C-alpha positions as CSV (number, residue, x, y, z in Angstrom):
1,M,31.7,18.8,-4.2
2,T,35.0,17.9,-4.9
3,A,37.4,20.5,-6.4
4,G,37.1,20.7,-10.4
5,S,34.1,18.7,-9.5
6,S,29.6,18.8,-10.0
7,S,28.7,16.3,-8.8
8,P,29.1,16.1,-4.6
9,A,31.8,14.0,-2.7
10,S,30.8,10.3,-2.0
11,P,29.9,11.0,1.6
12,V,32.6,7.4,3.6
13,V,31.6,5.8,6.2
14,T,33.7,3.0,8.0
15,W,32.4,0.1,8.7
16,S,31.7,1.0,12.8
17,Q,29.2,3.5,11.6
18,L,27.9,0.6,9.0
19,G,27.0,-1.9,11.6
20,W,25.7,1.1,14.0
21,L,23.4,1.9,10.7
22,V,22.2,-1.6,10.1
23,H,22.0,-3.0,13.9
24,T,19.2,0.7,14.3
25,K,17.3,-0.4,11.0
26,R,17.1,-4.4,12.7
27,V,15.8,-2.5,16.3
28,E,13.3,-0.3,14.3
29,E,12.2,-3.7,12.1
30,V,11.7,-5.4,15.1
31,S,9.6,-2.1,16.5
32,K,6.9,-2.4,14.0
33,V,7.3,-6.3,14.6
34,R,6.4,-5.4,18.7
35,E,3.8,-2.7,18.1
36,S,1.9,-4.9,15.4
37,M,1.9,-7.5,18.1
38,A,1.2,-5.3,20.6
39,E,-2.3,-5.0,19.1
40,A,-3.1,-9.0,18.5
41,Y,-6.3,-9.9,19.9
42,N,-8.3,-12.9,20.0
43,G,-10.3,-13.4,16.3
44,M,-8.0,-11.3,14.1
45,P,-7.6,-12.0,11.0
46,A,-4.3,-14.5,11.2
47,C,-3.1,-12.0,8.2
48,G,-2.6,-9.5,9.9
49,L,0.1,-11.5,12.0
50,Q,3.1,-10.0,10.3
51,G,6.5,-11.3,10.7
52,V,5.4,-14.8,13.1
53,I,6.3,-17.9,11.2
54,W,3.7,-20.5,11.5
55,R,4.3,-24.2,12.4
56,K,2.1,-27.1,12.5
57,S,2.5,-31.0,14.0
58,D,4.1,-33.4,11.7
59,Y,0.5,-35.7,12.5
60,S,-1.6,-32.9,11.1
61,N,-3.4,-34.8,7.8
62,P,-1.8,-34.6,4.2
63,N,-5.2,-33.0,3.3
64,G,-3.7,-30.0,4.8
65,S,-6.3,-30.0,7.6
66,C,-4.5,-29.4,11.1
67,V,-3.6,-25.8,13.7
68,E,-0.9,-23.9,13.1
69,V,0.5,-22.3,16.3
70,A,3.3,-19.5,15.9
71,E,4.4,-17.3,18.5
72,L,4.5,-13.7,19.3
73,P,6.1,-11.2,21.0
74,G,6.1,-11.4,24.8
75,G,5.5,-15.4,24.8
76,A,1.8,-15.5,23.0
77,V,0.5,-17.7,21.0
78,A,-1.5,-18.0,18.1
79,I,-3.2,-21.1,16.5
80,R,-5.5,-20.3,13.1
81,N,-6.5,-23.6,11.0
82,S,-4.9,-24.2,8.1
83,R,-7.6,-24.8,5.9
84,H,-8.6,-20.9,6.1
85,S,-5.1,-19.8,6.8
86,G,-6.2,-15.5,7.3
87,G,-9.4,-16.5,8.6
88,P,-9.1,-15.6,12.6
89,A,-6.8,-16.4,15.1
90,L,-7.0,-17.1,18.8
91,I,-4.5,-15.2,20.2
92,Y,-3.5,-17.3,23.9
93,T,-1.2,-16.2,27.0
94,P,2.5,-18.4,28.3
95,A,0.3,-19.3,31.2
96,E,-2.6,-20.9,29.3
97,V,-0.5,-23.0,27.0
98,T,1.0,-24.5,28.8
99,A,-1.2,-25.7,31.5
100,F,-3.1,-26.7,28.1
101,I,0.3,-28.5,26.6
102,R,0.3,-30.1,30.7
103,G,-3.2,-31.7,30.7
104,V,-2.4,-33.7,26.4
105,K,1.1,-34.5,27.9
106,D,-1.0,-36.4,31.0
107,G,-4.1,-37.6,28.9
108,Q,-6.3,-35.8,29.8
109,F,-8.3,-35.1,27.0
110,D,-7.2,-38.6,24.9
111,Y,-10.7,-39.4,24.6
112,L,-11.2,-36.4,21.9
113,A,-8.5,-38.2,20.0
114,R,-10.0,-40.9,17.0
């Protein structure tokens, strides 16, 4: 407490200390997200993948029936059905996604397009 005051003195925090505190808080948040991603598994509820950004193709049909993808820490990719956004997510490794995209670009799945 300061002299003649009944309340404790406010701590003085420098910009450097504030920056360190903000950085530390961000590292803690990222660590929590990574811990939750370490538990990602095929068929888990997509809503359990906290902090991911889901994206869909510009070619998706206007009624919302599309496939959405989200990159997970470590490069894995989650895929879900947009009509059931809380439904199951399929989790693929970077190598699996790369092989699939190469096959699509090579025309190996053209027979599925209507």
